[in-house]
N, CA, C, O and the ligand as a Tripos MOL2 file, in Angstrom:
@<TRIPOS>MOLECULE
protein
  305   303    77     0     0
PROTEIN
NO_CHARGES

@<TRIPOS>ATOM
      1 N          15.7090   20.5830  122.0040 N.3       1 MET1
      2 CA         15.7810   20.7950  120.5440 C.3       1 MET1
      3 C          15.0420   22.0740  120.1330 C.2       1 MET1
      4 O          15.4380   22.7860  119.2100 O.2       1 MET1
      5 N          13.9880   22.3210  120.8380 N.am      2 LYS2
      6 CA         13.1740   23.5320  120.5640 C.3       2 LYS2
      7 C          13.9920   24.7970  120.8910 C.2       2 LYS2
      8 O          13.9120   25.7940  120.1730 O.2       2 LYS2
      9 N          14.7720   24.7480  121.9710 N.am      3 SER3
     10 CA         15.5890   25.8840  122.3230 C.3       3 SER3
     11 C          16.6590   26.1270  121.2980 C.2       3 SER3
     12 O          17.0340   27.2750  121.0600 O.2       3 SER3
     13 N          17.1610   25.0840  120.6880 N.am      4 LEU4
     14 CA         18.1770   25.2380  119.6010 C.3       4 LEU4
     15 C          17.5850   25.9750  118.4120 C.2       4 LEU4
     16 O          18.2630   26.7990  117.7970 O.2       4 LEU4
     17 N          16.3370   25.6950  118.0800 N.am      5 LEU5
     18 CA         15.6780   26.3780  116.9870 C.3       5 LEU5
     19 C          15.4770   27.8190  117.3110 C.2       5 LEU5
     20 O          15.6800   28.6790  116.4540 O.2       5 LEU5
     21 N          15.0730   28.1210  118.5520 N.am      6 ILE6
     22 CA         14.8920   29.5170  118.9910 C.3       6 ILE6
     23 C          16.2360   30.2210  118.9120 C.2       6 ILE6
     24 O          16.3210   31.3580  118.4470 O.2       6 ILE6
     25 N          17.2960   29.5420  119.3710 N.am      7 LEU7
     26 CA         18.5950   30.1870  119.3540 C.3       7 LEU7
     27 C          19.0470   30.4940  117.9160 C.2       7 LEU7
     28 O          19.6590   31.5290  117.6550 O.2       7 LEU7
     29 N          18.7350   29.5790  116.9960 N.am      8 ALA8
     30 CA         19.0630   29.7720  115.5910 C.3       8 ALA8
     31 C          18.3010   31.0090  115.0130 C.2       8 ALA8
     32 O          18.8520   31.8130  114.2610 O.2       8 ALA8
     33 N          17.0030   31.1110  115.4100 N.am      9 ILE9
     34 CA         16.2200   32.2350  114.9150 C.3       9 ILE9
     35 C          16.7540   33.5320  115.4500 C.2       9 ILE9
     36 O          16.8410   34.5260  114.7300 O.2       9 ILE9
     37 N          17.1290   33.5220  116.7710 N.am     10 VAL10
     38 CA         17.6740   34.7310  117.3700 C.3      10 VAL10
     39 C          18.9950   35.1400  116.6780 C.2      10 VAL10
     40 O          19.2180   36.3110  116.3700 O.2      10 VAL10
     41 N          19.8290   34.1660  116.4560 N.am     11 VAL11
     42 CA         21.1410   34.4230  115.8190 C.3      11 VAL11
     43 C          20.9020   35.0200  114.4040 C.2      11 VAL11
     44 O          21.5380   35.9850  113.9820 O.2      11 VAL11
     45 N          19.9450   34.3740  113.7120 N.am     12 LEU12
     46 CA         19.6450   34.8190  112.3910 C.3      12 LEU12
     47 C          19.0750   36.2510  112.3680 C.2      12 LEU12
     48 O          19.4100   37.0630  111.5060 O.2      12 LEU12
     49 N          18.2010   36.5220  113.3490 N.am     13 ALA13
     50 CA         17.5760   37.8570  113.4330 C.3      13 ALA13
     51 C          18.7020   38.8730  113.7760 C.2      13 ALA13
     52 O          18.7320   39.9510  113.1820 O.2      13 ALA13
     53 N          19.6070   38.5660  114.7000 N.am     14 VAL14
     54 CA         20.6450   39.5030  115.0290 C.3      14 VAL14
     55 C          21.5510   39.7530  113.8240 C.2      14 VAL14
     56 O          21.9660   40.8870  113.5860 O.2      14 VAL14
     57 N          21.8690   38.6610  113.0330 N.am     15 TRP15
     58 CA         22.7380   38.7880  111.9010 C.3      15 TRP15
     59 C          22.0990   39.7040  110.8470 C.2      15 TRP15
     60 O          22.7490   40.5740  110.2660 O.2      15 TRP15
     61 N          20.7490   39.4600  110.6190 N.am     16 LEU16
     62 CA         20.0600   40.2890  109.6620 C.3      16 LEU16
     63 C          20.0220   41.7190  110.0940 C.2      16 LEU16
     64 O          20.1830   42.6280  109.2810 O.2      16 LEU16
     65 N          19.8020   41.9360  111.4150 N.am     17 TRP17
     66 CA         19.7240   43.3010  111.9500 C.3      17 TRP17
     67 C          21.1000   44.0410  111.7940 C.2      17 TRP17
     68 O          21.1790   45.2120  111.4250 O.2      17 TRP17
     69 N          22.1960   43.2350  112.1140 N.am     18 ARG18
     70 CA         23.5110   43.8490  111.9820 C.3      18 ARG18
     71 C          23.8400   44.1670  110.5060 C.2      18 ARG18
     72 O          24.3390   45.2500  110.1980 O.2      18 ARG18
     73 N          23.5600   43.2260  109.6140 N.am     19 SER19
     74 CA         23.8850   43.4070  108.2190 C.3      19 SER19
     75 C          23.0720   44.5790  107.6460 C.2      19 SER19
     76 O          23.5490   45.3480  106.8120 O.2      19 SER19
     77 N          21.8420   44.6780  108.1210 N.am     20 GLY20
     78 CA         20.9900   45.7680  107.6830 C.3      20 GLY20
     79 C          21.5220   47.1200  108.1620 C.2      20 GLY20
     80 O          21.5270   48.0960  107.4120 O.2      20 GLY20
     81 N          21.9800   47.1660  109.4500 N.am     21 ARG21
     82 CA         22.5640   48.3990  109.9590 C.3      21 ARG21
     83 C          23.8310   48.7590  109.2000 C.2      21 ARG21
     84 O          24.1080   49.9290  108.9340 O.2      21 ARG21
     85 N          24.6220   47.6890  108.8460 N.am     22 ARG22
     86 CA         25.8930   47.9930  108.1200 C.3      22 ARG22
     87 C          25.5650   48.6010  106.7510 C.2      22 ARG22
     88 O          26.2740   49.4880  106.2750 O.2      22 ARG22
     89 N          24.5050   48.1280  106.1330 N.am     23 ASP23
     90 CA         24.1260   48.6850  104.8300 C.3      23 ASP23
     91 C          23.7170   50.1180  104.9580 C.2      23 ASP23
     92 O          24.0580   50.9480  104.1160 O.2      23 ASP23
     93 N          22.9560   50.4310  106.0530 N.am     24 VAL24
     94 CA         22.5010   51.8160  106.2060 C.3      24 VAL24
     95 C          23.7050   52.7330  106.4720 C.2      24 VAL24
     96 O          23.8260   53.7970  105.8650 O.2      24 VAL24
     97 N          24.6030   52.3080  107.3960 N.am     25 SER25
     98 CA         25.7610   53.1200  107.6850 C.3      25 SER25
     99 C          26.6950   53.2210  106.4770 C.2      25 SER25
    100 O          27.3400   54.2440  106.2480 O.2      25 SER25
    101 N          26.7460   52.1430  105.7230 N.am     26 GLY26
    102 CA         27.6090   52.1620  104.5530 C.3      26 GLY26
    103 C          27.1060   53.1810  103.5440 C.2      26 GLY26
    104 O          27.9010   53.9260  102.9710 O.2      26 GLY26
    105 N          25.7830   53.2240  103.3170 N.am     27 SER27
    106 CA         25.2660   54.1690  102.3420 C.3      27 SER27
    107 C          25.4350   55.5920  102.8810 C.2      27 SER27
    108 O          25.6520   56.5240  102.1060 O.2      27 SER27
    109 N          25.3350   55.7710  104.2450 N.am     28 ASN28
    110 CA         25.5830   57.1370  104.8300 C.3      28 ASN28
    111 C          27.0540   57.5080  104.6480 C.2      28 ASN28
    112 O          27.4060   58.6600  104.3960 O.2      28 ASN28
    113 N          27.9040   56.4730  104.7900 N.am     29 ARG29
    114 CA         29.3390   56.8060  104.7440 C.3      29 ARG29
    115 C          29.7510   57.0940  103.2610 C.2      29 ARG29
    116 O          30.6830   57.8610  103.0160 O.2      29 ARG29
    117 N          29.0460   56.4700  102.2880 N.am     30 SER30
    118 CA         29.4510   56.7190  100.9130 C.3      30 SER30
    119 C          28.9130   58.0570  100.4190 C.2      30 SER30
    120 O          29.3750   58.5590   99.3950 O.2      30 SER30
    121 N          27.9560   58.6410  101.1180 N.am     31 ALA31
    122 CA         27.4310   59.9480  100.6740 C.3      31 ALA31
    123 C          28.4180   61.0700  100.8310 C.2      31 ALA31
    124 O          28.6220   61.8280   99.8830 O.2      31 ALA31
    125 N          29.0780   61.2240  102.0440 N.am     32 PRO32
    126 CA         30.0210   62.3230  102.2180 C.3      32 PRO32
    127 C          31.1610   62.3420  101.2040 C.2      32 PRO32
    128 O          31.4720   63.4150  100.6870 O.2      32 PRO32
    129 N          31.8100   61.1980  100.8850 N.am     33 PRO33
    130 CA         32.8780   61.2240   99.9320 C.3      33 PRO33
    131 C          32.4840   61.7580   98.5480 C.2      33 PRO33
    132 O          33.3010   62.3320   97.8270 O.2      33 PRO33
    133 N          31.1760   61.5470   98.1920 N.am     34 SER34
    134 CA         30.7230   62.0670   96.9210 C.3      34 SER34
    135 C          30.4690   63.5480   96.9730 C.2      34 SER34
    136 O          30.4660   64.2200   95.9420 O.2      34 SER34
    137 N          30.2440   64.0920   98.2340 N.am     35 ALA35
    138 CA         29.9360   65.4780   98.4100 C.3      35 ALA35
    139 C          31.1660   66.3560   98.2620 C.2      35 ALA35
    140 O          31.0870   67.3610   97.5560 O.2      35 ALA35
    141 N          32.3300   66.0370   98.8990 N.am     36 PRO36
    142 CA         33.4970   66.8890   98.7740 C.3      36 PRO36
    143 C          33.9190   67.3330   97.3640 C.2      36 PRO36
    144 O          34.2680   68.4970   97.1670 O.2      36 PRO36
    145 N          33.8890   66.3880   96.3500 N.am     37 PRO37
    146 CA         34.2370   66.8570   95.0120 C.3      37 PRO37
    147 C          33.2730   67.8740   94.4660 C.2      37 PRO37
    148 O          33.6340   68.6760   93.6050 O.2      37 PRO37
    149 N          32.0200   67.8540   94.9660 N.am     38 ASP38
    150 CA         30.9710   68.7640   94.4660 C.3      38 ASP38
    151 C          31.2830   70.2400   94.7500 C.2      38 ASP38
    152 O          31.2600   71.0740   93.8440 O.2      38 ASP38
    153 N          31.5830   70.5560   96.0490 N.am     39 PRO39
    154 CA         31.7990   72.0360   96.3060 C.3      39 PRO39
    155 C          32.9090   72.5660   95.4380 C.2      39 PRO39
    156 O          34.0820   72.2680   95.6630 O.2      39 PRO39
    157 N          32.5520   73.3310   94.4730 N.am     40 GLN40
    158 CA         33.5860   73.9490   93.6380 C.3      40 GLN40
    159 C          33.9960   75.2590   94.2140 C.2      40 GLN40
    160 O          33.2690   75.8940   94.9790 O.2      40 GLN40
    161 N          35.2020   75.6560   93.8230 N.am     41 GLU41
    162 CA         35.6840   76.9600   94.2640 C.3      41 GLU41
    163 C          34.8610   78.0430   93.5400 C.2      41 GLU41
    164 O          34.7620   78.0490   92.3140 O.2      41 GLU41
    165 N          34.2920   78.9340   94.3100 N.am     42 MET42
    166 CA         33.4710   79.9840   93.6740 C.3      42 MET42
    167 C          34.3230   81.2440   93.5610 C.2      42 MET42
    168 O          35.0400   81.6280   94.4850 O.2      42 MET42
    169 N          34.2150   81.8530   92.4210 N.am     43 VAL43
    170 CA         34.9430   83.0810   92.1790 C.3      43 VAL43
    171 C          33.9130   84.2170   91.8540 C.2      43 VAL43
    172 O          32.7460   83.9560   91.5620 O.2      43 VAL43
    173 N          34.3870   85.4310   91.9170 N.am     44 ARG44
    174 CA         33.5040   86.6160   91.7610 C.3      44 ARG44
    175 C          33.8960   87.2850   90.4640 C.2      44 ARG44
    176 O          35.0700   87.5310   90.1890 O.2      44 ARG44
    177 N          32.8920   87.5660   89.6880 N.am     45 CYS45
    178 CA         33.1360   88.3160   88.4470 C.3      45 CYS45
    179 C          33.6570   89.7300   88.8370 C.2      45 CYS45
    180 O          33.0480   90.4440   89.6330 O.2      45 CYS45
    181 N          34.8180   90.0920   88.2330 N.am     46 ALA46
    182 CA         35.4160   91.3540   88.5540 C.3      46 ALA46
    183 C          34.6060   92.5440   87.9730 C.2      46 ALA46
    184 O          34.8540   93.6990   88.3200 O.2      46 ALA46
    185 N          33.6660   92.2470   87.1120 N.am     47 HIS47
    186 CA         32.8910   93.3120   86.4920 C.3      47 HIS47
    187 C          31.5330   93.5300   87.1400 C.2      47 HIS47
    188 O          31.2020   94.6380   87.5620 O.2      47 HIS47
    189 N          30.7240   92.4200   87.2150 N.am     48 CYS48
    190 CA         29.4040   92.5750   87.7740 C.3      48 CYS48
    191 C          29.2840   91.9610   89.1920 C.2      48 CYS48
    192 O          28.2570   92.1510   89.8430 O.2      48 CYS48
    193 N          30.2710   91.2560   89.6660 N.am     49 GLY49
    194 CA         30.2360   90.7630   91.0120 C.3      49 GLY49
    195 C          29.5030   89.4620   91.2300 C.2      49 GLY49
    196 O          29.4170   88.9880   92.3630 O.2      49 GLY49
    197 N          28.9660   88.8630   90.1650 N.am     50 VAL50
    198 CA         28.2390   87.6030   90.3490 C.3      50 VAL50
    199 C          29.2000   86.5150   90.7020 C.2      50 VAL50
    200 O          30.3410   86.5100   90.2390 O.2      50 VAL50
    201 N          28.7410   85.5590   91.5460 N.am     51 HIS51
    202 CA         29.5740   84.4460   91.9070 C.3      51 HIS51
    203 C          29.3040   83.2390   90.9510 C.2      51 HIS51
    204 O          28.1620   82.9400   90.6040 O.2      51 HIS51
    205 N          30.3670   82.5950   90.5650 N.am     52 LEU52
    206 CA         30.2210   81.4850   89.6530 C.3      52 LEU52
    207 C          31.3160   80.4690   89.9210 C.2      52 LEU52
    208 O          32.3370   80.8200   90.5120 O.2      52 LEU52
    209 N          31.1390   79.2200   89.5040 N.am     53 PRO53
    210 CA         32.1920   78.2260   89.6800 C.3      53 PRO53
    211 C          33.4620   78.6150   88.9240 C.2      53 PRO53
    212 O          33.3820   79.1320   87.8100 O.2      53 PRO53
    213 N          34.6020   78.3790   89.5010 N.am     54 ARG54
    214 CA         35.8370   78.7710   88.8500 C.3      54 ARG54
    215 C          35.9990   78.1710   87.4820 C.2      54 ARG54
    216 O          36.5970   78.7720   86.5900 O.2      54 ARG54
    217 N          35.4410   76.9300   87.3150 N.am     55 SER55
    218 CA         35.5630   76.2460   86.0330 C.3      55 SER55
    219 C          34.7680   76.9620   84.9420 C.2      55 SER55
    220 O          35.0360   76.7770   83.7550 O.2      55 SER55
    221 N          33.7740   77.7950   85.3480 N.am     56 ASP56
    222 CA         32.9690   78.5100   84.3620 C.3      56 ASP56
    223 C          33.4870   79.9640   84.1640 C.2      56 ASP56
    224 O          32.9910   80.6840   83.2970 O.2      56 ASP56
    225 N          34.4650   80.3750   84.9570 N.am     57 ALA57
    226 CA         34.9100   81.7010   84.9000 C.3      57 ALA57
    227 C          35.8510   81.9330   83.6830 C.2      57 ALA57
    228 O          36.5280   81.0190   83.2120 O.2      57 ALA57
    229 N          35.8570   83.1910   83.2020 N.am     58 VAL58
    230 CA         36.6900   83.5580   82.1050 C.3      58 VAL58
    231 C          37.8660   84.3750   82.6810 C.2      58 VAL58
    232 O          37.6420   85.3960   83.3310 O.2      58 VAL58
    233 N          39.0560   83.9530   82.4580 N.am     59 ALA59
    234 CA         40.1870   84.6170   83.0220 C.3      59 ALA59
    235 C          40.5790   85.8110   82.1460 C.2      59 ALA59
    236 O          40.6510   85.7140   80.9210 O.2      59 ALA59
    237 N          40.8270   86.9300   82.8140 N.am     60 GLY60
    238 CA         41.2810   88.1040   82.0870 C.3      60 GLY60
    239 C          42.5550   88.6470   82.7440 C.2      60 GLY60
    240 O          43.0910   88.0660   83.6870 O.2      60 GLY60
    241 N          43.0160   89.7800   82.2120 N.am     61 ARG61
    242 CA         44.2650   90.3570   82.7340 C.3      61 ARG61
    243 C          44.0490   90.8600   84.1590 C.2      61 ARG61
    244 O          44.9640   90.7720   84.9780 O.2      61 ARG61
    245 N          42.8660   91.3860   84.4790 N.am     62 LEU62
    246 CA         42.5820   92.0190   85.7090 C.3      62 LEU62
    247 C          41.8330   91.1280   86.6920 C.2      62 LEU62
    248 O          41.5480   91.5380   87.8170 O.2      62 LEU62
    249 N          41.5110   89.8990   86.2630 N.am     63 GLY63
    250 CA         40.8460   89.0010   87.1880 C.3      63 GLY63
    251 C          39.9340   88.0390   86.4480 C.2      63 GLY63
    252 O          40.0740   87.8380   85.2420 O.2      63 GLY63
    253 N          39.0100   87.4550   87.1720 N.am     64 LEU64
    254 CA         38.1080   86.4770   86.5690 C.3      64 LEU64
    255 C          36.7460   87.0880   86.2950 C.2      64 LEU64
    256 O          36.3000   87.9540   87.0470 O.2      64 LEU64
    257 N          36.0890   86.6660   85.2560 N.am     65 TYR65
    258 CA         34.8210   87.2380   84.8570 C.3      65 TYR65
    259 C          33.8300   86.1490   84.5630 C.2      65 TYR65
    260 O          34.2250   85.0130   84.2990 O.2      65 TYR65
    261 N          32.4970   86.4720   84.6030 N.am     66 CYS66
    262 CA         31.4490   85.5250   84.3920 C.3      66 CYS66
    263 C          31.3400   85.2120   82.9250 C.2      66 CYS66
    264 O          30.8550   84.1400   82.5660 O.2      66 CYS66
    265 N          31.7750   86.1110   82.0590 N.am     67 SER67
    266 CA         31.6040   85.9000   80.6230 C.3      67 SER67
    267 C          32.6800   86.7410   79.8890 C.2      67 SER67
    268 O          33.2820   87.6650   80.4370 O.2      67 SER67
    269 N          32.8750   86.3470   78.5960 N.am     68 ALA68
    270 CA         33.8510   87.0490   77.8030 C.3      68 ALA68
    271 C          33.4160   88.5110   77.6010 C.2      68 ALA68
    272 O          34.2590   89.3970   77.4660 O.2      68 ALA68
    273 N          32.0870   88.7580   77.5810 N.am     69 GLU69
    274 CA         31.5670   90.1100   77.4410 C.3      69 GLU69
    275 C          32.0070   91.0340   78.5810 C.2      69 GLU69
    276 O          32.4410   92.1690   78.3830 O.2      69 GLU69
    277 N          31.8670   90.4800   79.7710 N.am     70 HIS70
    278 CA         32.2760   91.2790   80.9390 C.3      70 HIS70
    279 C          33.7960   91.4900   80.9950 C.2      70 HIS70
    280 O          34.2850   92.5170   81.4650 O.2      70 HIS70
    281 N          34.5050   90.5060   80.5090 N.am     71 ARG71
    282 CA         35.9240   90.6820   80.4510 C.3      71 ARG71
    283 C          36.3000   91.8350   79.4990 C.2      71 ARG71
    284 O          37.1720   92.6520   79.7950 O.2      71 ARG71
    285 N          35.6190   91.8670   78.3660 N.am     72 GLN72
    286 CA         35.8840   92.9180   77.3580 C.3      72 GLN72
    287 C          35.4600   94.2840   77.9600 C.2      72 GLN72
    288 O          36.1590   95.2890   77.8230 O.2      72 GLN72
    289 N          34.2900   94.2740   78.6280 N.am     73 SER73
    290 CA         33.7720   95.5580   79.1890 C.3      73 SER73
    291 C          34.7040   96.0910   80.2580 C.2      73 SER73
    292 O          34.8860   97.3030   80.3820 O.2      73 SER73
    293 N          35.2730   95.2240   81.0030 N.am     74 ALA74
    294 CA         36.0860   95.6390   82.1790 C.3      74 ALA74
    295 C          37.5030   95.9950   81.7320 C.2      74 ALA74
    296 O          38.1460   96.8580   82.3300 O.2      74 ALA74
    297 N          37.9850   95.3380   80.6880 N.am     75 GLU75
    298 CA         39.3990   95.5310   80.2760 C.3      75 GLU75
    299 C          39.5660   96.2950   79.0490 C.2      75 GLU75
    300 O          40.6990   96.5100   78.6200 O.2      75 GLU75
    301 N          38.4920   96.7360   78.4290 N.am     76 ALA76
    302 CA         38.5660   97.4950   77.1810 C.3      76 ALA76
    303 C          39.1600   98.8520   77.4210 C.2      76 ALA76
    304 O          39.3020   99.6380   76.4840 O.2      76 ALA76
    305 ZN         29.9980   89.5500   85.1390 Zn       77 ZN77
@<TRIPOS>BOND
     1     1     2 1
     2     2     3 1
     3     3     4 2
     4     3     5 am
     5     5     6 1
     6     6     7 1
     7     7     8 2
     8     7     9 am
     9     9    10 1
    10    10    11 1
    11    11    12 2
    12    11    13 am
    13    13    14 1
    14    14    15 1
    15    15    16 2
    16    15    17 am
    17    17    18 1
    18    18    19 1
    19    19    20 2
    20    19    21 am
    21    21    22 1
    22    22    23 1
    23    23    24 2
    24    23    25 am
    25    25    26 1
    26    26    27 1
    27    27    28 2
    28    27    29 am
    29    29    30 1
    30    30    31 1
    31    31    32 2
    32    31    33 am
    33    33    34 1
    34    34    35 1
    35    35    36 2
    36    35    37 am
    37    37    38 1
    38    38    39 1
    39    39    40 2
    40    39    41 am
    41    41    42 1
    42    42    43 1
    43    43    44 2
    44    43    45 am
    45    45    46 1
    46    46    47 1
    47    47    48 2
    48    47    49 am
    49    49    50 1
    50    50    51 1
    51    51    52 2
    52    51    53 am
    53    53    54 1
    54    54    55 1
    55    55    56 2
    56    55    57 am
    57    57    58 1
    58    58    59 1
    59    59    60 2
    60    59    61 am
    61    61    62 1
    62    62    63 1
    63    63    64 2
    64    63    65 am
    65    65    66 1
    66    66    67 1
    67    67    68 2
    68    67    69 am
    69    69    70 1
    70    70    71 1
    71    71    72 2
    72    71    73 am
    73    73    74 1
    74    74    75 1
    75    75    76 2
    76    75    77 am
    77    77    78 1
    78    78    79 1
    79    79    80 2
    80    79    81 am
    81    81    82 1
    82    82    83 1
    83    83    84 2
    84    83    85 am
    85    85    86 1
    86    86    87 1
    87    87    88 2
    88    87    89 am
    89    89    90 1
    90    90    91 1
    91    91    92 2
    92    91    93 am
    93    93    94 1
    94    94    95 1
    95    95    96 2
    96    95    97 am
    97    97    98 1
    98    98    99 1
    99    99   100 2
   100    99   101 am
   101   101   102 1
   102   102   103 1
   103   103   104 2
   104   103   105 am
   105   105   106 1
   106   106   107 1
   107   107   108 2
   108   107   109 am
   109   109   110 1
   110   110   111 1
   111   111   112 2
   112   111   113 am
   113   113   114 1
   114   114   115 1
   115   115   116 2
   116   115   117 am
   117   117   118 1
   118   118   119 1
   119   119   120 2
   120   119   121 am
   121   121   122 1
   122   122   123 1
   123   123   124 2
   124   123   125 am
   125   125   126 1
   126   126   127 1
   127   127   128 2
   128   127   129 am
   129   129   130 1
   130   130   131 1
   131   131   132 2
   132   131   133 am
   133   133   134 1
   134   134   135 1
   135   135   136 2
   136   135   137 am
   137   137   138 1
   138   138   139 1
   139   139   140 2
   140   139   141 am
   141   141   142 1
   142   142   143 1
   143   143   144 2
   144   143   145 am
   145   145   146 1
   146   146   147 1
   147   147   148 2
   148   147   149 am
   149   149   150 1
   150   150   151 1
   151   151   152 2
   152   151   153 am
   153   153   154 1
   154   154   155 1
   155   155   156 2
   156   155   157 am
   157   157   158 1
   158   158   159 1
   159   159   160 2
   160   159   161 am
   161   161   162 1
   162   162   163 1
   163   163   164 2
   164   163   165 am
   165   165   166 1
   166   166   167 1
   167   167   168 2
   168   167   169 am
   169   169   170 1
   170   170   171 1
   171   171   172 2
   172   171   173 am
   173   173   174 1
   174   174   175 1
   175   175   176 2
   176   175   177 am
   177   177   178 1
   178   178   179 1
   179   179   180 2
   180   179   181 am
   181   181   182 1
   182   182   183 1
   183   183   184 2
   184   183   185 am
   185   185   186 1
   186   186   187 1
   187   187   188 2
   188   187   189 am
   189   189   190 1
   190   190   191 1
   191   191   192 2
   192   191   193 am
   193   193   194 1
   194   194   195 1
   195   195   196 2
   196   195   197 am
   197   197   198 1
   198   198   199 1
   199   199   200 2
   200   199   201 am
   201   201   202 1
   202   202   203 1
   203   203   204 2
   204   203   205 am
   205   205   206 1
   206   206   207 1
   207   207   208 2
   208   207   209 am
   209   209   210 1
   210   210   211 1
   211   211   212 2
   212   211   213 am
   213   213   214 1
   214   214   215 1
   215   215   216 2
   216   215   217 am
   217   217   218 1
   218   218   219 1
   219   219   220 2
   220   219   221 am
   221   221   222 1
   222   222   223 1
   223   223   224 2
   224   223   225 am
   225   225   226 1
   226   226   227 1
   227   227   228 2
   228   227   229 am
   229   229   230 1
   230   230   231 1
   231   231   232 2
   232   231   233 am
   233   233   234 1
   234   234   235 1
   235   235   236 2
   236   235   237 am
   237   237   238 1
   238   238   239 1
   239   239   240 2
   240   239   241 am
   241   241   242 1
   242   242   243 1
   243   243   244 2
   244   243   245 am
   245   245   246 1
   246   246   247 1
   247   247   248 2
   248   247   249 am
   249   249   250 1
   250   250   251 1
   251   251   252 2
   252   251   253 am
   253   253   254 1
   254   254   255 1
   255   255   256 2
   256   255   257 am
   257   257   258 1
   258   258   259 1
   259   259   260 2
   260   259   261 am
   261   261   262 1
   262   262   263 1
   263   263   264 2
   264   263   265 am
   265   265   266 1
   266   266   267 1
   267   267   268 2
   268   267   269 am
   269   269   270 1
   270   270   271 1
   271   271   272 2
   272   271   273 am
   273   273   274 1
   274   274   275 1
   275   275   276 2
   276   275   277 am
   277   277   278 1
   278   278   279 1
   279   279   280 2
   280   279   281 am
   281   281   282 1
   282   282   283 1
   283   283   284 2
   284   283   285 am
   285   285   286 1
   286   286   287 1
   287   287   288 2
   288   287   289 am
   289   289   290 1
   290   290   291 1
   291   291   292 2
   292   291   293 am
   293   293   294 1
   294   294   295 1
   295   295   296 2
   296   295   297 am
   297   297   298 1
   298   298   299 1
   299   299   300 2
   300   299   301 am
   301   301   302 1
   302   302   303 1
   303   303   304 2
@<TRIPOS>SUBSTRUCTURE
     1 MET1         2 RESIDUE 1 A MET
     2 LYS2         6 RESIDUE 1 A LYS
     3 SER3        10 RESIDUE 1 A SER
     4 LEU4        14 RESIDUE 1 A LEU
     5 LEU5        18 RESIDUE 1 A LEU
     6 ILE6        22 RESIDUE 1 A ILE
     7 LEU7        26 RESIDUE 1 A LEU
     8 ALA8        30 RESIDUE 1 A ALA
     9 ILE9        34 RESIDUE 1 A ILE
    10 VAL10       38 RESIDUE 1 A VAL
    11 VAL11       42 RESIDUE 1 A VAL
    12 LEU12       46 RESIDUE 1 A LEU
    13 ALA13       50 RESIDUE 1 A ALA
    14 VAL14       54 RESIDUE 1 A VAL
    15 TRP15       58 RESIDUE 1 A TRP
    16 LEU16       62 RESIDUE 1 A LEU
    17 TRP17       66 RESIDUE 1 A TRP
    18 ARG18       70 RESIDUE 1 A ARG
    19 SER19       74 RESIDUE 1 A SER
    20 GLY20       78 RESIDUE 1 A GLY
    21 ARG21       82 RESIDUE 1 A ARG
    22 ARG22       86 RESIDUE 1 A ARG
    23 ASP23       90 RESIDUE 1 A ASP
    24 VAL24       94 RESIDUE 1 A VAL
    25 SER25       98 RESIDUE 1 A SER
    26 GLY26      102 RESIDUE 1 A GLY
    27 SER27      106 RESIDUE 1 A SER
    28 ASN28      110 RESIDUE 1 A ASN
    29 ARG29      114 RESIDUE 1 A ARG
    30 SER30      118 RESIDUE 1 A SER
    31 ALA31      122 RESIDUE 1 A ALA
    32 PRO32      126 RESIDUE 1 A PRO
    33 PRO33      130 RESIDUE 1 A PRO
    34 SER34      134 RESIDUE 1 A SER
    35 ALA35      138 RESIDUE 1 A ALA
    36 PRO36      142 RESIDUE 1 A PRO
    37 PRO37      146 RESIDUE 1 A PRO
    38 ASP38      150 RESIDUE 1 A ASP
    39 PRO39      154 RESIDUE 1 A PRO
    40 GLN40      158 RESIDUE 1 A GLN
    41 GLU41      162 RESIDUE 1 A GLU
    42 MET42      166 RESIDUE 1 A MET
    43 VAL43      170 RESIDUE 1 A VAL
    44 ARG44      174 RESIDUE 1 A ARG
    45 CYS45      178 RESIDUE 1 A CYS
    46 ALA46      182 RESIDUE 1 A ALA
    47 HIS47      186 RESIDUE 1 A HIS
    48 CYS48      190 RESIDUE 1 A CYS
    49 GLY49      194 RESIDUE 1 A GLY
    50 VAL50      198 RESIDUE 1 A VAL
    51 HIS51      202 RESIDUE 1 A HIS
    52 LEU52      206 RESIDUE 1 A LEU
    53 PRO53      210 RESIDUE 1 A PRO
    54 ARG54      214 RESIDUE 1 A ARG
    55 SER55      218 RESIDUE 1 A SER
    56 ASP56      222 RESIDUE 1 A ASP
    57 ALA57      226 RESIDUE 1 A ALA
    58 VAL58      230 RESIDUE 1 A VAL
    59 ALA59      234 RESIDUE 1 A ALA
    60 GLY60      238 RESIDUE 1 A GLY
    61 ARG61      242 RESIDUE 1 A ARG
    62 LEU62      246 RESIDUE 1 A LEU
    63 GLY63      250 RESIDUE 1 A GLY
    64 LEU64      254 RESIDUE 1 A LEU
    65 TYR65      258 RESIDUE 1 A TYR
    66 CYS66      262 RESIDUE 1 A CYS
    67 SER67      266 RESIDUE 1 A SER
    68 ALA68      270 RESIDUE 1 A ALA
    69 GLU69      274 RESIDUE 1 A GLU
    70 HIS70      278 RESIDUE 1 A HIS
    71 ARG71      282 RESIDUE 1 A ARG
    72 GLN72      286 RESIDUE 1 A GLN
    73 SER73      290 RESIDUE 1 A SER
    74 ALA74      294 RESIDUE 1 A ALA
    75 GLU75      298 RESIDUE 1 A GLU
    76 ALA76      302 RESIDUE 1 A ALA
    77 ZN77       305 GROUP 0 **** ****
């Protein structure tokens, strides 16, 4: 009967260890999917050359700019 108790403890310990490892690997696996959306396409201002996210860029006739001022300066 004592060996049955020890077996139960061992099984419980292994189960806890495995579930704990699954949690760790699960959190590690959930990190990369959140990373890919982050890297935004970087574009270069056609006037001053600064790099900025494409979503922040101002589109002009000759290219993309970091601001409306640089678009005006470059295309005026
Ligand atoms: Zn600029």
